[in-house]
DRENPA-3360 file (N, C-alpha, C; in nm, 2 decimals, always signed):
BEGIN
1 = MTLLFYTK = +14.56/+8.86/+9.19/+14.44/+8.93/+9.17/+14.36/+8.88/+9.05 ~ +14.23/+8.85/+9.08/+14.14/+8.80/+8.97/+14.06/+8.92/+8.92 ~ +14.06/+8.93/+8.79/+13.98/+9.04/+8.73/+13.85/+8.97/+8.67 ~ +13.74/+9.03/+8.70/+13.61/+8.98/+8.65/+13.56/+9.07/+8.54 ~ +13.52/+9.01/+8.43/+13.47/+9.08/+8.31/+13.32/+9.04/+8.29 ~ +13.24/+9.14/+8.28/+13.10/+9.11/+8.26/+13.05/+9.14/+8.12 ~ +12.97/+9.06/+8.06/+12.91/+9.09/+7.94/+12.80/+9.20/+7.97 ~ +12.75/+9.26/+7.87/+12.64/+9.36/+7.89/+12.52/+9.30/+7.96;
9 = LEYLVKQK = +12.48/+9.18/+7.92/+12.37/+9.12/+7.98/+12.40/+9.09/+8.13 ~ +12.52/+9.03/+8.16/+12.55/+9.00/+8.30/+12.55/+9.13/+8.38 ~ +12.60/+9.24/+8.32/+12.61/+9.36/+8.40/+12.47/+9.41/+8.43 ~ +12.37/+9.40/+8.34/+12.24/+9.45/+8.36/+12.17/+9.36/+8.47 ~ +12.19/+9.23/+8.46/+12.14/+9.14/+8.56/+12.19/+9.18/+8.70 ~ +12.32/+9.21/+8.71/+12.38/+9.25/+8.83/+12.32/+9.38/+8.89 ~ +12.29/+9.47/+8.80/+12.23/+9.60/+8.84/+12.09/+9.57/+8.89 ~ +12.02/+9.49/+8.82/+11.88/+9.46/+8.86/+11.87/+9.40/+9.00;
17 = LRTPFINP = +11.98/+9.34/+9.05/+11.98/+9.28/+9.18/+11.98/+9.39/+9.29 ~ +12.03/+9.51/+9.24/+12.03/+9.63/+9.33/+11.90/+9.71/+9.31 ~ +11.80/+9.66/+9.37/+11.67/+9.72/+9.34/+11.63/+9.83/+9.44 ~ +11.55/+9.93/+9.40/+11.51/+10.03/+9.49/+11.38/+10.00/+9.56 ~ +11.31/+9.89/+9.51/+11.18/+9.86/+9.56/+11.17/+9.78/+9.69 ~ +11.08/+9.81/+9.77/+11.06/+9.74/+9.90/+11.03/+9.59/+9.87 ~ +10.94/+9.57/+9.77/+10.91/+9.43/+9.73/+10.93/+9.42/+9.58 ~ +11.05/+9.38/+9.54/+11.08/+9.37/+9.40/+10.99/+9.28/+9.32;
25 = EDQKLIVH = +10.93/+9.18/+9.39/+10.84/+9.09/+9.32/+10.71/+9.16/+9.28 ~ +10.68/+9.27/+9.35/+10.56/+9.34/+9.33/+10.59/+9.47/+9.25 ~ +10.70/+9.48/+9.19/+10.74/+9.60/+9.12/+10.63/+9.65/+9.02 ~ +10.60/+9.78/+9.03/+10.51/+9.84/+8.94/+10.58/+9.94/+8.85 ~ +10.51/+9.96/+8.74/+10.56/+10.07/+8.64/+10.55/+10.20/+8.71 ~ +10.66/+10.28/+8.71/+10.66/+10.41/+8.77/+10.62/+10.51/+8.65 ~ +10.52/+10.59/+8.68/+10.47/+10.68/+8.57/+10.49/+10.82/+8.63 ~ +10.56/+10.91/+8.56/+10.57/+11.05/+8.60/+10.50/+11.14/+8.49;
33 = CCYHKVGT = +10.41/+11.22/+8.53/+10.34/+11.30/+8.44/+10.36/+11.45/+8.47 ~ +10.39/+11.53/+8.37/+10.41/+11.67/+8.40/+10.36/+11.75/+8.27 ~ +10.42/+11.87/+8.25/+10.38/+11.95/+8.13/+10.49/+12.03/+8.09 ~ +10.48/+12.08/+7.96/+10.58/+12.17/+7.91/+10.60/+12.29/+8.00 ~ +10.72/+12.32/+8.04/+10.76/+12.42/+8.13/+10.72/+12.39/+8.27 ~ +10.71/+12.27/+8.31/+10.68/+12.23/+8.44/+10.78/+12.12/+8.49 ~ +10.90/+12.16/+8.49/+11.01/+12.07/+8.54/+11.04/+11.95/+8.46 ~ +11.01/+11.95/+8.33/+11.03/+11.83/+8.25/+11.18/+11.80/+8.24;
41 = AWFIRVLR = +11.27/+11.89/+8.21/+11.41/+11.86/+8.20/+11.46/+11.82/+8.33 ~ +11.42/+11.88/+8.44/+11.46/+11.84/+8.57/+11.43/+11.69/+8.60 ~ +11.31/+11.65/+8.58/+11.27/+11.51/+8.61/+11.33/+11.41/+8.51 ~ +11.35/+11.45/+8.39/+11.42/+11.36/+8.30/+11.56/+11.32/+8.35 ~ +11.63/+11.43/+8.40/+11.76/+11.40/+8.46/+11.76/+11.31/+8.58 ~ +11.67/+11.34/+8.67/+11.66/+11.27/+8.80/+11.62/+11.12/+8.77 ~ +11.51/+11.10/+8.70/+11.46/+10.97/+8.67/+11.55/+10.88/+8.59 ~ +11.62/+10.95/+8.49/+11.71/+10.88/+8.41/+11.83/+10.83/+8.49;
49 = RIARYYGL = +11.88/+10.92/+8.58/+11.99/+10.88/+8.67/+11.96/+10.77/+8.76 ~ +11.84/+10.77/+8.82/+11.79/+10.66/+8.91/+11.78/+10.53/+8.83 ~ +11.73/+10.54/+8.71/+11.71/+10.42/+8.63/+11.85/+10.36/+8.59 ~ +11.94/+10.45/+8.56/+12.07/+10.40/+8.52/+12.14/+10.33/+8.64 ~ +12.13/+10.39/+8.76/+12.20/+10.34/+8.87/+12.14/+10.20/+8.91 ~ +12.01/+10.18/+8.90/+11.95/+10.06/+8.94/+11.93/+9.96/+8.82 ~ +11.98/+9.99/+8.71/+11.96/+9.90/+8.59/+11.82/+9.89/+8.54 ~ +11.74/+10.00/+8.56/+11.60/+10.00/+8.52/+11.59/+10.07/+8.38;
57 = NFQRCEQS = +11.48/+10.04/+8.31/+11.46/+10.10/+8.18/+11.37/+10.22/+8.19 ~ +11.43/+10.34/+8.14/+11.36/+10.46/+8.15/+11.31/+10.50/+8.01 ~ +11.19/+10.55/+8.00/+11.14/+10.60/+7.87/+11.07/+10.73/+7.89 ~ +11.10/+10.83/+7.81/+11.03/+10.96/+7.81/+10.97/+10.96/+7.67 ~ +10.84/+10.93/+7.66/+10.77/+10.91/+7.53/+10.62/+10.93/+7.55 ~ +10.55/+10.92/+7.43/+10.41/+10.91/+7.43/+10.37/+10.77/+7.47 ~ +10.25/+10.75/+7.53/+10.21/+10.62/+7.57/+10.21/+10.52/+7.46 ~ +10.18/+10.56/+7.34/+10.17/+10.46/+7.23/+10.31/+10.40/+7.20;
65 = ELKEDSDI = +10.42/+10.47/+7.25/+10.55/+10.42/+7.22/+10.61/+10.35/+7.34 ~ +10.53/+10.33/+7.45/+10.58/+10.27/+7.57/+10.61/+10.12/+7.54 ~ +10.73/+10.08/+7.58/+10.77/+9.94/+7.56/+10.74/+9.85/+7.69 ~ +10.72/+9.73/+7.66/+10.67/+9.64/+7.77/+10.78/+9.62/+7.88 ~ +10.91/+9.64/+7.85/+11.01/+9.62/+7.95/+11.05/+9.75/+8.02 ~ +10.97/+9.86/+8.00/+11.00/+9.98/+8.06/+10.97/+9.97/+8.21 ~ +11.05/+10.04/+8.29/+11.03/+10.04/+8.44/+10.98/+10.18/+8.48 ~ +11.03/+10.28/+8.41/+11.00/+10.42/+8.45/+10.95/+10.49/+8.32;
73 = FMEYMSRV = +10.84/+10.55/+8.32/+10.77/+10.61/+8.21/+10.74/+10.75/+8.24 ~ +10.79/+10.85/+8.16/+10.76/+10.99/+8.18/+10.68/+11.04/+8.05 ~ +10.56/+11.10/+8.08/+10.48/+11.16/+7.97/+10.48/+11.31/+8.00 ~ +10.54/+11.38/+7.91/+10.57/+11.52/+7.95/+10.45/+11.62/+7.92 ~ +10.34/+11.56/+7.88/+10.21/+11.64/+7.87/+10.10/+11.57/+7.94 ~ +10.13/+11.47/+8.02/+10.03/+11.40/+8.11/+9.92/+11.34/+8.03 ~ +9.94/+11.30/+7.90/+9.84/+11.24/+7.82/+9.85/+11.09/+7.83 ~ +9.80/+11.04/+7.94/+9.80/+10.89/+7.96/+9.66/+10.84/+7.98;
81 = DVKKLPTY = +9.64/+10.72/+7.93/+9.52/+10.65/+7.95/+9.55/+10.54/+8.05 ~ +9.52/+10.56/+8.18/+9.56/+10.47/+8.28/+9.50/+10.33/+8.27 ~ +9.39/+10.32/+8.20/+9.32/+10.20/+8.18/+9.41/+10.10/+8.09 ~ +9.50/+10.16/+8.02/+9.58/+10.08/+7.93/+9.72/+10.06/+7.98 ~ +9.74/+10.10/+8.10/+9.87/+10.08/+8.17/+9.88/+9.95/+8.24 ~ +9.99/+9.89/+8.25/+10.01/+9.78/+8.35/+9.99/+9.83/+8.49 ~ +10.01/+9.74/+8.59/+10.00/+9.79/+8.73/+10.11/+9.90/+8.75 ~ +10.07/+10.01/+8.80/+10.15/+10.13/+8.81/+10.14/+10.21/+8.94;
89 = IGSHMIRD = +10.24/+10.29/+8.96/+10.24/+10.39/+9.07/+10.30/+10.52/+9.01 ~ +10.25/+10.63/+9.04/+10.30/+10.75/+8.97/+10.30/+10.88/+9.05 ~ +10.35/+10.98/+8.98/+10.35/+11.12/+9.03/+10.31/+11.21/+8.93 ~ +10.25/+11.33/+8.97/+10.19/+11.42/+8.87/+10.23/+11.56/+8.93 ~ +10.29/+11.64/+8.84/+10.34/+11.77/+8.88/+10.27/+11.89/+8.81 ~ +10.23/+11.99/+8.88/+10.17/+12.10/+8.82/+10.24/+12.23/+8.86 ~ +10.20/+12.34/+8.80/+10.27/+12.47/+8.82/+10.16/+12.58/+8.81 ~ +10.18/+12.69/+8.87/+10.09/+12.80/+8.86/+10.08/+12.84/+8.71;
97 = PRDIVISG = +9.96/+12.83/+8.65/+9.94/+12.85/+8.51/+9.99/+12.99/+8.46 ~ +9.99/+13.09/+8.55/+10.03/+13.22/+8.51/+10.18/+13.22/+8.49 ~ +10.25/+13.14/+8.57/+10.40/+13.13/+8.56/+10.44/+13.05/+8.44 ~ +10.35/+12.96/+8.40/+10.37/+12.88/+8.28/+10.37/+12.97/+8.16 ~ +10.28/+13.07/+8.16/+10.28/+13.17/+8.05/+10.41/+13.25/+8.04 ~ +10.45/+13.29/+8.15/+10.58/+13.37/+8.16/+10.70/+13.29/+8.11 ~ +10.71/+13.17/+8.17/+10.82/+13.08/+8.13/+10.82/+13.04/+7.99 ~ +10.70/+13.01/+7.94/+10.68/+12.97/+7.80/+10.72/+13.08/+7.71;
105 = YFYHMWTK = +10.67/+13.20/+7.74/+10.70/+13.32/+7.65/+10.85/+13.34/+7.63 ~ +10.92/+13.35/+7.74/+11.07/+13.37/+7.73/+11.14/+13.25/+7.66 ~ +11.10/+13.13/+7.69/+11.16/+13.02/+7.63/+11.14/+13.01/+7.48 ~ +11.01/+13.03/+7.44/+10.98/+13.02/+7.30/+11.04/+13.13/+7.22 ~ +11.09/+13.24/+7.28/+11.15/+13.35/+7.21/+11.29/+13.31/+7.16 ~ +11.35/+13.20/+7.21/+11.48/+13.16/+7.17/+11.50/+13.02/+7.14 ~ +11.41/+12.93/+7.18/+11.43/+12.79/+7.17/+11.46/+12.74/+7.03 ~ +11.54/+12.63/+7.03/+11.57/+12.57/+6.90/+11.49/+12.45/+6.87;
113 = EEWAHIPR = +11.39/+12.43/+6.95/+11.30/+12.31/+6.93/+11.23/+12.33/+6.79 ~ +11.23/+12.22/+6.72/+11.19/+12.22/+6.58/+11.05/+12.28/+6.55 ~ +10.96/+12.24/+6.64/+10.82/+12.28/+6.62/+10.80/+12.43/+6.62 ~ +10.89/+12.51/+6.69/+10.88/+12.65/+6.70/+10.94/+12.72/+6.58 ~ +10.99/+12.64/+6.48/+11.05/+12.70/+6.36/+10.99/+12.65/+6.23 ~ +10.86/+12.60/+6.25/+10.79/+12.56/+6.13/+10.69/+12.67/+6.09 ~ +10.69/+12.72/+5.97/+10.60/+12.83/+5.93/+10.46/+12.78/+5.94 ~ +10.37/+12.87/+5.98/+10.23/+12.84/+6.00/+10.14/+12.94/+5.91;
121 = ENLDNMTY = +10.05/+12.88/+5.85/+9.96/+12.95/+5.76/+9.88/+13.06/+5.84 ~ +9.83/+13.02/+5.96/+9.75/+13.11/+6.04/+9.84/+13.23/+6.10 ~ +9.97/+13.22/+6.09/+10.06/+13.33/+6.13/+10.12/+13.40/+6.01 ~ +10.05/+13.40/+5.90/+10.11/+13.46/+5.77/+10.24/+13.40/+5.74 ~ +10.25/+13.26/+5.75/+10.37/+13.18/+5.72/+10.49/+13.22/+5.81 ~ +10.47/+13.29/+5.92/+10.58/+13.30/+6.02/+10.58/+13.18/+6.11 ~ +10.70/+13.15/+6.16/+10.70/+13.05/+6.26/+10.65/+13.10/+6.40 ~ +10.62/+13.02/+6.49/+10.57/+13.06/+6.62/+10.67/+13.16/+6.69;
129 = QEYLQSLN = +10.80/+13.12/+6.67/+10.90/+13.21/+6.73/+10.91/+13.34/+6.66 ~ +10.91/+13.34/+6.53/+10.91/+13.47/+6.46/+10.79/+13.56/+6.50 ~ +10.67/+13.49/+6.52/+10.55/+13.57/+6.55/+10.57/+13.63/+6.69 ~ +10.62/+13.56/+6.79/+10.64/+13.62/+6.92/+10.74/+13.73/+6.91 ~ +10.84/+13.71/+6.83/+10.95/+13.81/+6.82/+10.90/+13.94/+6.75 ~ +10.79/+13.93/+6.68/+10.74/+14.04/+6.60/+10.65/+14.13/+6.69 ~ +10.62/+14.09/+6.81/+10.53/+14.16/+6.90/+10.61/+14.22/+7.02 ~ +10.55/+14.33/+7.07/+10.61/+14.38/+7.20/+10.58/+14.28/+7.31;
137 = QEEGLLAE = +10.64/+14.31/+7.42/+10.63/+14.21/+7.53/+10.49/+14.19/+7.58 ~ +10.41/+14.30/+7.59/+10.27/+14.29/+7.64/+10.19/+14.21/+7.54 ~ +10.20/+14.23/+7.41/+10.13/+14.16/+7.31/+10.18/+14.01/+7.30 ~ +10.31/+14.00/+7.32/+10.37/+13.86/+7.31/+10.32/+13.77/+7.42 ~ +10.30/+13.83/+7.54/+10.25/+13.75/+7.66/+10.11/+13.71/+7.63 ~ +10.03/+13.80/+7.57/+9.89/+13.76/+7.54/+9.89/+13.65/+7.43 ~ +9.98/+13.66/+7.33/+9.99/+13.56/+7.23/+10.03/+13.43/+7.28 ~ +10.12/+13.42/+7.37/+10.16/+13.30/+7.44/+10.05/+13.24/+7.52;
145 = MKGTSKEV = +9.97/+13.33/+7.59/+9.86/+13.29/+7.67/+9.75/+13.22/+7.58 ~ +9.74/+13.27/+7.46/+9.64/+13.21/+7.37/+9.69/+13.10/+7.28 ~ +9.83/+13.08/+7.29/+9.89/+12.99/+7.20/+9.93/+12.86/+7.27 ~ +10.06/+12.84/+7.27/+10.12/+12.71/+7.33/+10.08/+12.69/+7.47 ~ +10.08/+12.79/+7.56/+10.05/+12.78/+7.70/+9.90/+12.74/+7.72 ~ +9.82/+12.79/+7.63/+9.68/+12.76/+7.65/+9.65/+12.60/+7.65 ~ +9.72/+12.54/+7.55/+9.71/+12.39/+7.55/+9.75/+12.32/+7.68 ~ +9.86/+12.37/+7.73/+9.92/+12.32/+7.85/+9.82/+12.34/+7.97;
153 = IEEMSNWD = +9.77/+12.46/+7.98/+9.68/+12.49/+8.09/+9.55/+12.41/+8.09 ~ +9.50/+12.39/+7.97/+9.38/+12.32/+7.95/+9.40/+12.17/+7.98 ~ +9.52/+12.11/+7.94/+9.55/+11.98/+7.98/+9.56/+11.96/+8.13 ~ +9.62/+12.06/+8.20/+9.64/+12.06/+8.34/+9.50/+12.06/+8.41 ~ +9.41/+12.14/+8.36/+9.28/+12.16/+8.42/+9.20/+12.03/+8.40 ~ +9.22/+11.95/+8.30/+9.14/+11.84/+8.27/+9.19/+11.71/+8.33 ~ +9.30/+11.72/+8.40/+9.36/+11.60/+8.47/+9.27/+11.55/+8.58 ~ +9.27/+11.41/+8.60/+9.19/+11.35/+8.70/+9.27/+11.36/+8.83;
161 = YSNPNFFE = +9.24/+11.45/+8.92/+9.31/+11.46/+9.05/+9.27/+11.37/+9.16 ~ +9.18/+11.28/+9.13/+9.12/+11.19/+9.23/+9.19/+11.05/+9.23 ~ +9.28/+11.03/+9.14/+9.34/+10.90/+9.13/+9.45/+10.88/+9.24 ~ +9.42/+10.79/+9.33/+9.52/+10.77/+9.44/+9.65/+10.71/+9.40 ~ +9.66/+10.65/+9.28/+9.79/+10.60/+9.23/+9.89/+10.70/+9.21 ~ +9.84/+10.83/+9.19/+9.94/+10.94/+9.16/+9.96/+11.02/+9.28 ~ +10.09/+11.05/+9.31/+10.12/+11.15/+9.41/+10.12/+11.29/+9.35 ~ +10.03/+11.37/+9.40/+10.01/+11.51/+9.34/+10.10/+11.61/+9.41;
169 = FKYEDIIH = +10.17/+11.69/+9.33/+10.25/+11.79/+9.40/+10.27/+11.91/+9.30 ~ +10.31/+12.02/+9.36/+10.32/+12.15/+9.28/+10.47/+12.18/+9.27 ~ +10.50/+12.24/+9.16/+10.64/+12.30/+9.13/+10.68/+12.39/+9.25 ~ +10.58/+12.47/+9.29/+10.61/+12.57/+9.40/+10.66/+12.50/+9.53 ~ +10.60/+12.38/+9.55/+10.64/+12.31/+9.68/+10.78/+12.25/+9.66 ~ +10.80/+12.19/+9.55/+10.93/+12.12/+9.54/+11.05/+12.21/+9.52 ~ +11.02/+12.33/+9.46/+11.13/+12.43/+9.44/+11.17/+12.49/+9.57 ~ +11.08/+12.49/+9.67/+11.11/+12.55/+9.80/+11.15/+12.44/+9.91;
177 = HEKEVFYQ = +11.09/+12.32/+9.89/+11.12/+12.21/+9.98/+11.16/+12.09/+9.91 ~ +11.26/+12.10/+9.84/+11.30/+11.99/+9.74/+11.32/+11.86/+9.81 ~ +11.40/+11.85/+9.91/+11.43/+11.72/+9.97/+11.31/+11.66/+10.03 ~ +11.22/+11.74/+10.10/+11.10/+11.68/+10.16/+11.01/+11.63/+10.06 ~ +10.99/+11.70/+9.94/+10.89/+11.65/+9.84/+10.95/+11.53/+9.77 ~ +11.08/+11.53/+9.73/+11.13/+11.41/+9.67/+11.12/+11.29/+9.76 ~ +11.14/+11.31/+9.89/+11.12/+11.20/+9.98/+10.98/+11.14/+9.97 ~ +10.88/+11.23/+9.97/+10.74/+11.18/+9.95/+10.72/+11.11/+9.82;
185 = IFKHYEFS = +10.78/+11.16/+9.71/+10.77/+11.10/+9.58/+10.83/+10.96/+9.58 ~ +10.95/+10.95/+9.63/+11.02/+10.82/+9.63/+10.95/+10.72/+9.73 ~ +10.89/+10.77/+9.83/+10.82/+10.68/+9.93/+10.69/+10.63/+9.86 ~ +10.63/+10.72/+9.78/+10.50/+10.68/+9.71/+10.54/+10.58/+9.60 ~ +10.66/+10.59/+9.55/+10.70/+10.49/+9.45/+10.73/+10.35/+9.51 ~ +10.72/+10.34/+9.64/+10.74/+10.22/+9.72/+10.89/+10.18/+9.72 ~ +10.97/+10.28/+9.72/+11.12/+10.25/+9.74/+11.15/+10.22/+9.88 ~ +11.25/+10.14/+9.90/+11.30/+10.11/+10.04/+11.36/+10.24/+10.10;
193 = EEAIQNCL = +11.37/+10.24/+10.23/+11.43/+10.36/+10.29/+11.57/+10.38/+10.25 ~ +11.65/+10.27/+10.23/+11.79/+10.29/+10.18/+11.79/+10.35/+10.04 ~ +11.70/+10.30/+9.96/+11.69/+10.35/+9.82/+11.64/+10.50/+9.82 ~ +11.55/+10.53/+9.91/+11.51/+10.67/+9.91/+11.62/+10.76/+9.94 ~ +11.70/+10.73/+10.04/+11.82/+10.81/+10.08/+11.92/+10.82/+9.96 ~ +11.94/+10.71/+9.90/+12.03/+10.71/+9.78/+11.98/+10.80/+9.67 ~ +11.84/+10.79/+9.64/+11.78/+10.87/+9.54/+11.78/+11.02/+9.57 ~ +11.77/+11.05/+9.70/+11.77/+11.19/+9.74/+11.91/+11.25/+9.71;
201 = SMSEKFSF = +12.02/+11.17/+9.73/+12.15/+11.21/+9.70/+12.17/+11.23/+9.55 ~ +12.11/+11.14/+9.47/+12.12/+11.16/+9.32/+12.04/+11.28/+9.28 ~ +11.92/+11.30/+9.33/+11.84/+11.41/+9.28/+11.90/+11.54/+9.32 ~ +11.97/+11.55/+9.43/+12.03/+11.68/+9.47/+12.12/+11.73/+9.37 ~ +12.19/+11.64/+9.30/+12.29/+11.69/+9.20/+12.22/+11.76/+9.08 ~ +12.09/+11.74/+9.07/+12.01/+11.81/+8.96/+11.92/+11.92/+9.00 ~ +11.94/+11.97/+9.13/+11.86/+12.08/+9.18/+11.89/+12.20/+9.10 ~ +11.80/+12.30/+9.10/+11.82/+12.43/+9.03/+11.96/+12.49/+9.06;
209 = NNKAKRKV = +11.99/+12.50/+9.18/+12.11/+12.57/+9.22/+12.24/+12.50/+9.16 ~ +12.23/+12.37/+9.17/+12.35/+12.29/+9.12/+12.36/+12.29/+8.97 ~ +12.25/+12.28/+8.90/+12.25/+12.28/+8.75/+12.27/+12.41/+8.69 ~ +12.21/+12.51/+8.75/+12.22/+12.65/+8.69/+12.33/+12.73/+8.75 ~ +12.39/+12.68/+8.86/+12.51/+12.74/+8.92/+12.47/+12.88/+8.97 ~ +12.34/+12.90/+9.01/+12.29/+13.03/+9.07/+12.17/+13.00/+9.15 ~ +12.13/+13.09/+9.22/+12.01/+13.08/+9.31/+11.88/+13.09/+9.23 ~ +11.78/+13.03/+9.28/+11.64/+13.04/+9.22/+11.61/+13.19/+9.22;
217 = GTIKSNSH = +11.56/+13.24/+9.11/+11.52/+13.38/+9.10/+11.62/+13.47/+9.03 ~ +11.74/+13.42/+9.02/+11.85/+13.49/+8.94/+11.83/+13.46/+8.79 ~ +11.80/+13.56/+8.71/+11.76/+13.54/+8.57/+11.88/+13.53/+8.48 ~ +11.87/+13.43/+8.40/+11.97/+13.41/+8.29/+11.89/+13.39/+8.16 ~ +11.90/+13.49/+8.07/+11.83/+13.48/+7.94/+11.88/+13.37/+7.86 ~ +11.80/+13.32/+7.77/+11.83/+13.21/+7.67/+11.88/+13.09/+7.74 ~ +11.83/+13.06/+7.86/+11.86/+12.94/+7.93/+11.73/+12.86/+7.96 ~ +11.74/+12.73/+7.95/+11.62/+12.65/+7.99/+11.59/+12.67/+8.13;
225 = LRSGRCGE = +11.69/+12.69/+8.22/+11.67/+12.73/+8.36/+11.68/+12.88/+8.37 ~ +11.58/+12.95/+8.32/+11.59/+13.10/+8.32/+11.59/+13.16/+8.45 ~ +11.49/+13.13/+8.53/+11.47/+13.19/+8.66/+11.43/+13.09/+8.77 ~ +11.33/+13.02/+8.74/+11.28/+12.92/+8.84/+11.20/+12.98/+8.95 ~ +11.18/+13.11/+8.95/+11.11/+13.18/+9.07/+10.96/+13.16/+9.06 ~ +10.90/+13.14/+9.17/+10.75/+13.13/+9.18/+10.69/+13.27/+9.18 ~ +10.58/+13.28/+9.12/+10.50/+13.41/+9.13/+10.56/+13.52/+9.04 ~ +10.64/+13.48/+8.94/+10.71/+13.58/+8.85/+10.60/+13.65/+8.77;
233 = WRDFFNEN = +10.49/+13.59/+8.75/+10.38/+13.65/+8.67/+10.35/+13.79/+8.72 ~ +10.36/+13.82/+8.85/+10.33/+13.95/+8.91/+10.41/+14.06/+8.85 ~ +10.53/+14.03/+8.81/+10.62/+14.13/+8.75/+10.58/+14.16/+8.60 ~ +10.50/+14.08/+8.54/+10.47/+14.10/+8.40/+10.32/+14.12/+8.36 ~ +10.23/+14.06/+8.44/+10.09/+14.07/+8.41/+10.04/+14.21/+8.44 ~ +9.98/+14.28/+8.35/+9.90/+14.40/+8.38/+9.75/+14.36/+8.38 ~ +9.67/+14.46/+8.40/+9.53/+14.44/+8.42/+9.47/+14.37/+8.29 ~ +9.52/+14.40/+8.18/+9.47/+14.34/+8.05/+9.51/+14.19/+8.05;
241 = HKQQFKEL = +9.63/+14.16/+8.09/+9.67/+14.02/+8.10/+9.58/+13.94/+8.19 ~ +9.55/+14.00/+8.31/+9.47/+13.93/+8.41/+9.33/+13.91/+8.36 ~ +9.27/+14.01/+8.29/+9.14/+13.99/+8.24/+9.13/+13.89/+8.13 ~ +9.23/+13.89/+8.04/+9.23/+13.79/+7.93/+9.25/+13.65/+7.99 ~ +9.33/+13.64/+8.09/+9.36/+13.51/+8.15/+9.22/+13.45/+8.21 ~ +9.15/+13.54/+8.28/+9.03/+13.49/+8.34/+8.92/+13.46/+8.24 ~ +8.92/+13.53/+8.13/+8.82/+13.50/+8.02/+8.86/+13.37/+7.95 ~ +8.99/+13.34/+7.94/+9.03/+13.22/+7.87/+9.01/+13.09/+7.96;
249 = FGDVLIKL = +9.05/+13.11/+8.09/+9.06/+12.99/+8.17/+8.97/+12.98/+8.29 ~ +8.88/+13.08/+8.31/+8.78/+13.07/+8.41/+8.83/+13.05/+8.55 ~ +8.79/+12.95/+8.62/+8.82/+12.92/+8.76/+8.94/+12.82/+8.77 ~ +9.02/+12.81/+8.67/+9.13/+12.71/+8.68/+9.22/+12.73/+8.80 ~ +9.25/+12.86/+8.84/+9.34/+12.88/+8.95/+9.28/+12.84/+9.08 ~ +9.15/+12.85/+9.09/+9.08/+12.80/+9.21/+9.08/+12.65/+9.21 ~ +9.05/+12.59/+9.10/+9.05/+12.44/+9.08/+9.18/+12.38/+9.12 ~ +9.29/+12.45/+9.08/+9.42/+12.39/+9.11/+9.48/+12.43/+9.24;
257 = GYETNNNW = +9.41/+12.52/+9.31/+9.45/+12.56/+9.45/+9.55/+12.67/+9.45 ~ +9.55/+12.75/+9.35/+9.64/+12.87/+9.35/+9.57/+13.00/+9.39 ~ +9.44/+13.00/+9.39/+9.36/+13.12/+9.44/+9.24/+13.07/+9.50 ~ +9.18/+13.15/+9.59/+9.05/+13.11/+9.65/+8.93/+13.18/+9.58 ~ +8.96/+13.28/+9.50/+8.86/+13.35/+9.42/+8.93/+13.41/+9.30 ~ +8.85/+13.48/+9.22/+8.90/+13.54/+9.10/+8.93/+13.69/+9.11 ~ +8.95/+13.73/+9.23/+8.98/+13.87/+9.26/+9.13/+13.90/+9.28 ~ +9.21/+13.82/+9.21/+9.36/+13.84/+9.22/+9.40/+13.95/+9.12;
% end
């Protein structure tokens, strides 16, 4: 029996030969854009796993930190200047802004992310988390709506939805039709049919049910995967929340396809 030993370089070259692309010579930079509380952890796991399997370089970073040898680039607030990108193909994921407020509020109440624990002068030197915790739930949701989630919703509203290089999809679609939407994403990335099926198997391991070990909608506090349920805002928004949301964000729900008018 002959044993073959590969150096790290030889191993990477070997992996590169196992390419997911239909035309490897025309390989484009894959760009995935999303937002805080819009499937970021989910897609980091999926794209990193695909990159590792195929020997590709994955980066989750700001565009200014993007390396020339990167193959898959994820920008978790969708702040990309496409004019400064190499030849690319991408995907862009949004979520009902009202559910972003709900998800953000509960997550920011316990998160250990550093930014949420920095004292702020405009909050009487309280951290953002301390500030939310000092309020009752009704006031806290309003504070979240005017705080961190406001930035996310505004970024989402300002995105260019006419760019054909990006496959546009909603969290609500992929959470209910995961395999079908992932198939469309991988096909848009110009993966071969064999690679698509392989990537579908890999992505399934990171589905909500498999990672959270419970069904979508089953709540677990202090978890990044708290509920995952669509339309959860209906359980928490009162008339004041609705009015404040409309005053802050105008027709954003109509623009993003979540409502046909503002009489919700």
